[in-house]
Structures are given as structure tokens and as C-alpha cells.
BADORO-701791 format. One record per atom (N, C-alpha, C, O): residue number from 1; residue in three letters; z, x, y. Coordinates in steps of 0.2 Angstrom, whole numbers, plus 5000, padded with zeros to 4 digits. Layout:
<nodes>
<node NUM "ALA" <Z X Y>>,
...
</nodes>
This chain:
<nodes>
<node 1 "MET" <5026 5001 4119>>,
<node 1 "MET" <5023 5007 4120>>,
<node 1 "MET" <5019 5010 4115>>,
<node 1 "MET" <5013 5012 4116>>,
<node 2 "LEU" <5021 5010 4109>>,
<node 2 "LEU" <5018 5012 4103>>,
<node 2 "LEU" <5011 5008 4101>>,
<node 2 "LEU" <5006 5010 4099>>,
<node 3 "VAL" <5012 5001 4103>>,
<node 3 "VAL" <5006 4997 4102>>,
<node 3 "VAL" <5000 4999 4106>>,
<node 3 "VAL" <4994 4999 4104>>,
<node 4 "ASN" <5001 5001 4112>>,
<node 4 "ASN" <4996 5003 4116>>,
<node 4 "ASN" <4993 5010 4115>>,
<node 4 "ASN" <4988 5012 4117>>,
<node 5 "THR" <4997 5014 4111>>,
<node 5 "THR" <4995 5021 4110>>,
<node 5 "THR" <4993 5023 4103>>,
<node 5 "THR" <4989 5028 4102>>,
<node 6 "LEU" <4995 5019 4098>>,
<node 6 "LEU" <4993 5021 4091>>,
<node 6 "LEU" <4989 5016 4088>>,
<node 6 "LEU" <4988 5010 4091>>,
<node 7 "LYS" <4986 5018 4083>>,
<node 7 "LYS" <4981 5013 4079>>,
<node 7 "LYS" <4986 5008 4075>>,
<node 7 "LYS" <4992 5010 4074>>,
<node 8 "LEU" <4984 5002 4074>>,
<node 8 "LEU" <4987 4998 4070>>,
<node 8 "LEU" <4989 5000 4063>>,
<node 8 "LEU" <4995 4999 4061>>,
<node 9 "GLU" <4985 5004 4060>>,
<node 9 "GLU" <4986 5007 4053>>,
<node 9 "GLU" <4992 5011 4054>>,
<node 9 "GLU" <4996 5012 4049>>,
<node 10 "SER" <4993 5015 4059>>,
<node 10 "SER" <4999 5020 4060>>,
<node 10 "SER" <5005 5016 4060>>,
<node 10 "SER" <5010 5018 4057>>,
<node 11 "ILE" <5005 5011 4064>>,
<node 11 "ILE" <5011 5007 4065>>,
<node 11 "ILE" <5013 5003 4059>>,
<node 11 "ILE" <5019 5003 4057>>,
<node 12 "SER" <5008 5001 4055>>,
<node 12 "SER" <5009 4997 4049>>,
<node 12 "SER" <5012 5002 4044>>,
<node 12 "SER" <5016 5000 4040>>,
<node 13 "ALA" <5009 5008 4043>>,
<node 13 "ALA" <5012 5013 4039>>,
<node 13 "ALA" <5019 5015 4040>>,
<node 13 "ALA" <5023 5015 4035>>,
<node 14 "ALA" <5021 5016 4046>>,
<node 14 "ALA" <5028 5017 4048>>,
<node 14 "ALA" <5032 5011 4046>>,
<node 14 "ALA" <5038 5012 4044>>,
<node 15 "GLY" <5030 5005 4048>>,
<node 15 "GLY" <5034 4999 4046>>,
<node 15 "GLY" <5035 4999 4038>>,
<node 15 "GLY" <5041 4997 4036>>,
<node 16 "SER" <5030 5000 4034>>,
<node 16 "SER" <5030 5000 4027>>,
<node 16 "SER" <5035 5005 4024>>,
<node 16 "SER" <5039 5004 4020>>,
<node 17 "VAL" <5034 5011 4027>>,
<node 17 "VAL" <5038 5017 4024>>,
<node 17 "VAL" <5046 5015 4026>>,
<node 17 "VAL" <5050 5016 4022>>,
<node 18 "GLY" <5047 5013 4032>>,
<node 18 "GLY" <5054 5011 4035>>,
<node 18 "GLY" <5057 5006 4030>>,
<node 18 "GLY" <5063 5006 4028>>,
<node 19 "PHE" <5053 5001 4029>>,
<node 19 "PHE" <5055 4995 4024>>,
<node 19 "PHE" <5057 4998 4018>>,
<node 19 "PHE" <5062 4996 4015>>,
<node 20 "LEU" <5053 5002 4015>>,
<node 20 "LEU" <5054 5005 4008>>,
<node 20 "LEU" <5060 5009 4008>>,
<node 20 "LEU" <5064 5010 4004>>,
<node 21 "LEU" <5061 5013 4014>>,
<node 21 "LEU" <5067 5018 4014>>,
<node 21 "LEU" <5073 5014 4015>>,
<node 21 "LEU" <5078 5015 4012>>,
<node 22 "ILE" <5073 5008 4019>>,
<node 22 "ILE" <5079 5004 4019>>,
<node 22 "ILE" <5081 5001 4013>>,
<node 22 "ILE" <5087 5001 4011>>,
<node 23 "PHE" <5077 4999 4009>>,
<node 23 "PHE" <5078 4996 4003>>,
<node 23 "PHE" <5080 5001 3997>>,
<node 23 "PHE" <5084 4999 3993>>,
<node 24 "THR" <5078 5007 3998>>,
<node 24 "THR" <5080 5012 3993>>,
<node 24 "THR" <5087 5014 3995>>,
<node 24 "THR" <5091 5014 3990>>,
<node 25 "VAL" <5089 5014 4001>>,
<node 25 "VAL" <5096 5015 4003>>,
<node 25 "VAL" <5101 5009 4001>>,
<node 25 "VAL" <5106 5011 3999>>,
<node 26 "VAL" <5098 5003 4002>>,
<node 26 "VAL" <5102 4997 4000>>,
<node 26 "VAL" <5104 4998 3992>>,
<node 26 "VAL" <5109 4996 3990>>,
<node 27 "ASN" <5099 4999 3988>>,
<node 27 "ASN" <5099 4999 3981>>,
<node 27 "ASN" <5104 5005 3979>>,
<node 27 "ASN" <5108 5005 3975>>,
<node 28 "ASP" <5103 5011 3983>>,
<node 28 "ASP" <5107 5017 3981>>,
<node 28 "ASP" <5115 5015 3983>>,
<node 28 "ASP" <5119 5017 3979>>,
<node 29 "THR" <5116 5011 3988>>,
<node 29 "THR" <5123 5009 3990>>,
<node 29 "THR" <5125 5004 3985>>,
<node 29 "THR" <5131 5005 3983>>,
<node 30 "GLY" <5121 5000 3983>>,
<node 30 "GLY" <5123 4995 3977>>,
<node 30 "GLY" <5125 4999 3971>>,
<node 30 "GLY" <5130 4997 3968>>,
<node 31 "PHE" <5122 5004 3969>>,
<node 31 "PHE" <5123 5008 3964>>,
<node 31 "PHE" <5130 5011 3964>>,
<node 31 "PHE" <5134 5011 3960>>,
<node 32 "LYS" <5131 5014 3970>>,
<node 32 "LYS" <5137 5018 3971>>,
<node 32 "LYS" <5143 5013 3972>>,
<node 32 "LYS" <5149 5015 3970>>,
<node 33 "LEU" <5142 5007 3974>>,
<node 33 "LEU" <5148 5002 3975>>,
<node 33 "LEU" <5148 4997 3969>>,
<node 33 "LEU" <5151 4992 3970>>,
<node 34 "SER" <5145 4999 3964>>,
<node 34 "SER" <5144 4993 3958>>,
<node 34 "SER" <5151 4992 3956>>,
<node 34 "SER" <5152 4986 3954>>,
<node 35 "LYS" <5156 4996 3955>>,
<node 35 "LYS" <5163 4994 3953>>,
<node 35 "LYS" <5166 4990 3958>>,
<node 35 "LYS" <5169 4985 3956>>,
<node 36 "GLU" <5166 4991 3964>>,
<node 36 "GLU" <5169 4987 3969>>,
<node 36 "GLU" <5166 4980 3970>>,
<node 36 "GLU" <5170 4976 3971>>,
<node 37 "ILE" <5160 4980 3969>>,
<node 37 "ILE" <5157 4973 3970>>,
<node 37 "ILE" <5156 4969 3963>>,
<node 37 "ILE" <5154 4964 3963>>,
<node 38 "GLY" <5158 4973 3958>>,
<node 38 "GLY" <5157 4970 3951>>,
<node 38 "GLY" <5150 4968 3949>>,
<node 38 "GLY" <5149 4964 3945>>,
<node 39 "GLY" <5146 4973 3950>>,
<node 39 "GLY" <5139 4972 3948>>,
<node 39 "GLY" <5137 4978 3943>>,
<node 39 "GLY" <5141 4982 3941>>,
<node 40 "LYS" <5131 4977 3940>>,
<node 40 "LYS" <5129 4982 3935>>,
<node 40 "LYS" <5126 4987 3939>>,
<node 40 "LYS" <5123 4987 3944>>,
<node 41 "LYS" <5127 4993 3936>>,
<node 41 "LYS" <5124 4999 3939>>,
<node 41 "LYS" <5116 5000 3938>>,
<node 41 "LYS" <5113 5003 3942>>,
<node 42 "SER" <5114 4997 3933>>,
<node 42 "SER" <5107 4998 3931>>,
<node 42 "SER" <5102 4995 3935>>,
<node 42 "SER" <5097 4997 3937>>,
<node 43 "ILE" <5104 4989 3938>>,
<node 43 "ILE" <5099 4985 3942>>,
<node 43 "ILE" <5098 4989 3949>>,
<node 43 "ILE" <5092 4990 3951>>,
<node 44 "PRO" <5103 4990 3953>>,
<node 44 "PRO" <5102 4994 3959>>,
<node 44 "PRO" <5099 5001 3958>>,
<node 44 "PRO" <5095 5004 3962>>,
<node 45 "LEU" <5101 5004 3952>>,
<node 45 "LEU" <5098 5011 3951>>,
<node 45 "LEU" <5090 5010 3950>>,
<node 45 "LEU" <5086 5014 3952>>,
<node 46 "LEU" <5088 5005 3946>>,
<node 46 "LEU" <5081 5004 3945>>,
<node 46 "LEU" <5077 5002 3951>>,
<node 46 "LEU" <5072 5005 3952>>,
<node 47 "GLY" <5081 4998 3955>>,
<node 47 "GLY" <5078 4996 3962>>,
<node 47 "GLY" <5077 5002 3966>>,
<node 47 "GLY" <5072 5003 3969>>,
<node 48 "ALA" <5082 5007 3966>>,
<node 48 "ALA" <5081 5013 3971>>,
<node 48 "ALA" <5076 5017 3968>>,
<node 48 "ALA" <5072 5020 3972>>,
<node 49 "ILE" <5075 5018 3962>>,
<node 49 "ILE" <5070 5022 3959>>,
<node 49 "ILE" <5063 5020 3960>>,
<node 49 "ILE" <5059 5023 3962>>,
<node 50 "PHE" <5062 5013 3959>>,
<node 50 "PHE" <5056 5010 3960>>,
<node 50 "PHE" <5054 5010 3967>>,
<node 50 "PHE" <5048 5011 3969>>,
<node 51 "TYR" <5059 5008 3972>>,
<node 51 "TYR" <5057 5009 3979>>,
<node 51 "TYR" <5055 5016 3981>>,
<node 51 "TYR" <5050 5016 3985>>,
<node 52 "PHE" <5058 5021 3978>>,
<node 52 "PHE" <5057 5028 3980>>,
<node 52 "PHE" <5050 5029 3978>>,
<node 52 "PHE" <5046 5032 3981>>,
<node 53 "ILE" <5048 5027 3972>>,
<node 53 "ILE" <5041 5028 3969>>,
<node 53 "ILE" <5036 5025 3973>>,
<node 53 "ILE" <5031 5028 3975>>,
<node 54 "ALA" <5038 5019 3975>>,
<node 54 "ALA" <5033 5015 3979>>,
<node 54 "ALA" <5032 5018 3986>>,
<node 54 "ALA" <5026 5019 3989>>,
<node 55 "LYS" <5037 5021 3989>>,
<node 55 "LYS" <5037 5025 3995>>,
<node 55 "LYS" <5032 5031 3995>>,
<node 55 "LYS" <5028 5032 3999>>,
<node 56 "VAL" <5033 5035 3989>>,
<node 56 "VAL" <5029 5041 3988>>,
<node 56 "VAL" <5022 5039 3987>>,
<node 56 "VAL" <5017 5042 3990>>,
<node 57 "ALA" <5021 5033 3983>>,
<node 57 "ALA" <5014 5031 3982>>,
<node 57 "ALA" <5011 5029 3988>>,
<node 57 "ALA" <5005 5030 3989>>,
<node 58 "LEU" <5014 5025 3992>>,
<node 58 "LEU" <5012 5023 3999>>,
<node 58 "LEU" <5010 5029 4003>>,
<node 58 "LEU" <5004 5029 4006>>,
<node 59 "LEU" <5014 5034 4004>>,
<node 59 "LEU" <5013 5040 4008>>,
<node 59 "LEU" <5007 5044 4005>>,
<node 59 "LEU" <5003 5046 4009>>,
<node 60 "VAL" <5006 5044 3998>>,
<node 60 "VAL" <5001 5048 3995>>,
<node 60 "VAL" <4994 5044 3997>>,
<node 60 "VAL" <4989 5047 3999>>,
<node 61 "GLN" <4994 5038 3996>>,
<node 61 "GLN" <4988 5034 3997>>,
<node 61 "GLN" <4986 5034 4005>>,
<node 61 "GLN" <4980 5035 4006>>,
<node 62 "HIS" <4991 5034 4009>>,
<node 62 "HIS" <4989 5034 4016>>,
<node 62 "HIS" <4987 5041 4018>>,
<node 62 "HIS" <4983 5042 4022>>,
<node 63 "TYR" <4990 5046 4015>>,
<node 63 "TYR" <4988 5053 4016>>,
<node 63 "TYR" <4981 5054 4014>>,
<node 63 "TYR" <4977 5058 4017>>,
<node 64 "SER" <4978 5051 4009>>,
<node 64 "SER" <4971 5052 4007>>,
<node 64 "SER" <4967 5049 4011>>,
<node 64 "SER" <4961 5051 4012>>,
<node 65 "VAL" <4969 5043 4015>>,
<node 65 "VAL" <4965 5040 4019>>,
<node 65 "VAL" <4965 5043 4026>>,
<node 65 "VAL" <4960 5044 4029>>,
<node 66 "SER" <4971 5044 4029>>,
<node 66 "SER" <4972 5046 4036>>,
<node 66 "SER" <4978 5050 4036>>,
<node 66 "SER" <4984 5047 4036>>,
<node 67 "LYS" <4978 5057 4036>>,
<node 67 "LYS" <4984 5061 4037>>,
<node 67 "LYS" <4988 5060 4043>>,
<node 67 "LYS" <4994 5060 4043>>,
<node 68 "SER" <4984 5058 4048>>,
<node 68 "SER" <4988 5057 4055>>,
<node 68 "SER" <4993 5051 4054>>,
<node 68 "SER" <4998 5051 4057>>,
<node 69 "ASP" <4991 5046 4050>>,
<node 69 "ASP" <4995 5040 4049>>,
<node 69 "ASP" <5002 5042 4046>>,
<node 69 "ASP" <5007 5039 4048>>,
<node 70 "VAL" <5001 5046 4041>>,
<node 70 "VAL" <5007 5048 4037>>,
<node 70 "VAL" <5012 5052 4042>>,
<node 70 "VAL" <5018 5051 4042>>,
<node 71 "PHE" <5009 5057 4046>>,
<node 71 "PHE" <5013 5061 4050>>,
<node 71 "PHE" <5016 5057 4056>>,
<node 71 "PHE" <5022 5058 4058>>,
<node 72 "ILE" <5012 5052 4058>>,
<node 72 "ILE" <5015 5047 4063>>,
<node 72 "ILE" <5021 5043 4060>>,
<node 72 "ILE" <5026 5042 4064>>,
<node 73 "ALA" <5020 5041 4054>>,
<node 73 "ALA" <5025 5037 4051>>,
<node 73 "ALA" <5031 5041 4050>>,
<node 73 "ALA" <5037 5039 4052>>,
<node 74 "ILE" <5031 5047 4047>>,
<node 74 "ILE" <5036 5051 4046>>,
<node 74 "ILE" <5040 5053 4053>>,
<node 74 "ILE" <5046 5054 4054>>,
<node 75 "GLY" <5035 5054 4058>>,
<node 75 "GLY" <5038 5056 4065>>,
<node 75 "GLY" <5042 5050 4068>>,
<node 75 "GLY" <5048 5051 4071>>,
<node 76 "ILE" <5040 5044 4067>>,
<node 76 "ILE" <5043 5038 4070>>,
<node 76 "ILE" <5050 5038 4066>>,
<node 76 "ILE" <5055 5036 4069>>,
<node 77 "ILE" <5050 5038 4060>>,
<node 77 "ILE" <5056 5037 4056>>,
<node 77 "ILE" <5061 5043 4057>>,
<node 77 "ILE" <5067 5042 4058>>,
<node 78 "GLY" <5058 5049 4058>>,
<node 78 "GLY" <5062 5055 4060>>,
<node 78 "GLY" <5065 5054 4066>>,
<node 78 "GLY" <5071 5056 4067>>,
<node 79 "PHE" <5062 5052 4071>>,
<node 79 "PHE" <5064 5050 4078>>,
<node 79 "PHE" <5070 5045 4078>>,
<node 79 "PHE" <5075 5046 4081>>,
<node 80 "CYS" <5069 5040 4073>>,
<node 80 "CYS" <5075 5035 4073>>,
<node 80 "CYS" <5081 5039 4070>>,
<node 80 "CYS" <5087 5037 4072>>,
<node 81 "PHE" <5080 5043 4065>>,
<node 81 "PHE" <5086 5047 4062>>,
<node 81 "PHE" <5089 5051 4068>>,
<node 81 "PHE" <5095 5052 4068>>,
<node 82 "VAL" <5085 5054 4072>>,
<node 82 "VAL" <5088 5059 4077>>,
<node 82 "VAL" <5092 5054 4082>>,
<node 82 "VAL" <5098 5056 4084>>,
<node 83 "ILE" <5090 5048 4084>>,
<node 83 "ILE" <5094 5044 4088>>,
<node 83 "ILE" <5100 5042 4085>>,
<node 83 "ILE" <5105 5042 4088>>,
<node 84 "TYR" <5100 5040 4078>>,
<node 84 "TYR" <5106 5038 4075>>,
<node 84 "TYR" <5111 5043 4074>>,
<node 84 "TYR" <5117 5042 4076>>,
<node 85 "ILE" <5109 5049 4073>>,
<node 85 "ILE" <5113 5055 4072>>,
<node 85 "ILE" <5116 5056 4079>>,
<node 85 "ILE" <5122 5058 4080>>,
<node 86 "GLN" <5112 5056 4084>>,
<node 86 "GLN" <5115 5057 4091>>,
<node 86 "GLN" <5120 5052 4093>>,
<node 86 "GLN" <5125 5054 4096>>,
<node 87 "LYS" <5119 5046 4091>>,
<node 87 "LYS" <5124 5040 4093>>,
<node 87 "LYS" <5130 5041 4089>>,
<node 87 "LYS" <5136 5040 4091>>,
<node 88 "GLN" <5130 5044 4082>>,
<node 88 "GLN" <5136 5045 4078>>,
<node 88 "GLN" <5140 5051 4081>>,
<node 88 "GLN" <5146 5050 4082>>,
<node 89 "ASN" <5136 5056 4084>>,
<node 89 "ASN" <5140 5061 4087>>,
<node 89 "ASN" <5143 5059 4094>>,
<node 89 "ASN" <5149 5061 4095>>,
<node 90 "ILE" <5140 5054 4097>>,
<node 90 "ILE" <5144 5052 4103>>,
<node 90 "ILE" <5150 5048 4101>>,
<node 90 "ILE" <5155 5049 4105>>,
<node 91 "LYS" <5150 5044 4096>>,
<node 91 "LYS" <5156 5040 4094>>,
<node 91 "LYS" <5161 5045 4091>>,
<node 91 "LYS" <5167 5044 4093>>,
<node 92 "ILE" <5159 5051 4088>>,
<node 92 "ILE" <5164 5056 4085>>,
<node 92 "ILE" <5167 5059 4091>>,
<node 92 "ILE" <5173 5060 4091>>,
<node 93 "ASN" <5163 5061 4096>>,
<node 93 "ASN" <5166 5064 4102>>,
<node 93 "ASN" <5171 5060 4106>>,
<node 93 "ASN" <5176 5062 4108>>,
<node 94 "LYS" <5169 5053 4107>>,
<node 94 "LYS" <5174 5049 4110>>,
<node 94 "LYS" <5180 5048 4106>>,
<node 94 "LYS" <5185 5048 4109>>,
<node 95 "THR" <5180 5047 4100>>,
<node 95 "THR" <5186 5047 4095>>,
<node 95 "THR" <5190 5053 4096>>,
<node 95 "THR" <5196 5053 4096>>,
<node 96 "PHE" <5186 5059 4096>>,
<node 96 "PHE" <5190 5065 4096>>,
<node 96 "PHE" <5193 5066 4103>>,
<node 96 "PHE" <5199 5068 4103>>,
<node 97 "LYS" <5190 5064 4108>>,
<node 97 "LYS" <5193 5065 4115>>,
<node 97 "LYS" <5199 5060 4116>>,
<node 97 "LYS" <5204 5062 4119>>,
<node 98 "ALA" <5198 5054 4113>>,
<node 98 "ALA" <5204 5049 4113>>,
<node 98 "ALA" <5210 5052 4109>>,
<node 98 "ALA" <5216 5051 4111>>,
<node 99 "SER" <5208 5055 4103>>,
<node 99 "SER" <5214 5057 4099>>,
<node 99 "SER" <5217 5063 4103>>,
<node 99 "SER" <5223 5064 4103>>,
<node 100 "LEU" <5213 5067 4106>>,
<node 100 "LEU" <5216 5073 4110>>,
<node 100 "LEU" <5220 5071 4115>>,
<node 100 "LEU" <5225 5074 4117>>,
<node 101 "ALA" <5218 5066 4119>>,
<node 101 "ALA" <5222 5063 4125>>,
<node 101 "ALA" <5228 5060 4122>>,
<node 101 "ALA" <5234 5061 4125>>,
<node 102 "ILE" <5228 5057 4117>>,
<node 102 "ILE" <5235 5054 4114>>,
<node 102 "ILE" <5239 5060 4112>>,
<node 102 "ILE" <5245 5060 4113>>,
<node 103 "LEU" <5237 5065 4109>>,
<node 103 "LEU" <5241 5071 4107>>,
<node 103 "LEU" <5244 5074 4113>>,
<node 103 "LEU" <5250 5076 4113>>,
<node 104 "LEU" <5240 5075 4118>>,
<node 104 "LEU" <5242 5078 4124>>,
<node 104 "LEU" <5248 5074 4128>>,
<node 104 "LEU" <5253 5077 4130>>,
<node 105 "LEU" <5247 5067 4128>>,
<node 105 "LEU" <5252 5063 4131>>,
<node 105 "LEU" <5258 5063 4127>>,
<node 105 "LEU" <5264 5063 4130>>,
<node 106 "LYS" <5258 5064 4120>>,
<node 106 "LYS" <5264 5064 4116>>,
<node 106 "LYS" <5267 5070 4117>>,
<node 106 "LYS" <5274 5071 4116>>,
<node 107 "SER" <5264 5076 4118>>,
<node 107 "SER" <5267 5082 4118>>,
<node 107 "SER" <5271 5083 4125>>,
<node 107 "SER" <5275 5087 4125>>,
<node 108 "ASN" <5269 5079 4130>>,
<node 108 "ASN" <5272 5080 4136>>,
<node 108 "ASN" <5278 5075 4136>>,
<node 108 "ASN" <5282 5075 4141>>,
</nodes>
């Protein structure tokens, strides 16, 4: 659907920002779990910092060329986060309901 309604540059910008966001998070996670995985903290920390800088540079460059591309990219990624949060809330609600049902059965 997006292919038929958006310019290729907008879709490309969203993909690039999403890619950089994912690898920023991967490196941040590597930094936080460095003790558990037996790795150095400096490598994932530098990776997270450089990916974040690259993401900001990409957004600034796209903003100077086409502001709508940046807003579309941020909107697509924001929409993905909304869906993710909604699915997490559904899982939490199911877990809560199951726990509540177990407690009610045990109390009877």
C-alpha cells in the first residue's frame, strides 16, 4: 500500500532510519549485556553512538532536501512502535487475566 501512495525517497528514508534505529538498539543491548556475553563494553558503546550520529545526520540531510520525507519516516516508525506497544499490552492483559483466573480458582 505504501509503495502506491508514497514517493520512493520517503520509503527509502524510512527504511534507512529504521535500519539505523535497530542497530543502535542492538549495540545498546550489547553494551548492557557485555558482562553476561563476555564482551567488551567499548565496542557496542561506540557502535551505538556512531549509529545514533548517523541516524541524526541522515534525518538532517533528508530534512534539508524534503521535510515530508522525514515526517513520513518518523510517522512510519512511530506507527510501528504503536503497534508493538499495543501487542505488548494485549500479552500483558492475557497474562493478567490468566493469573486472575488461577487465583480465583485457588480461592474457591
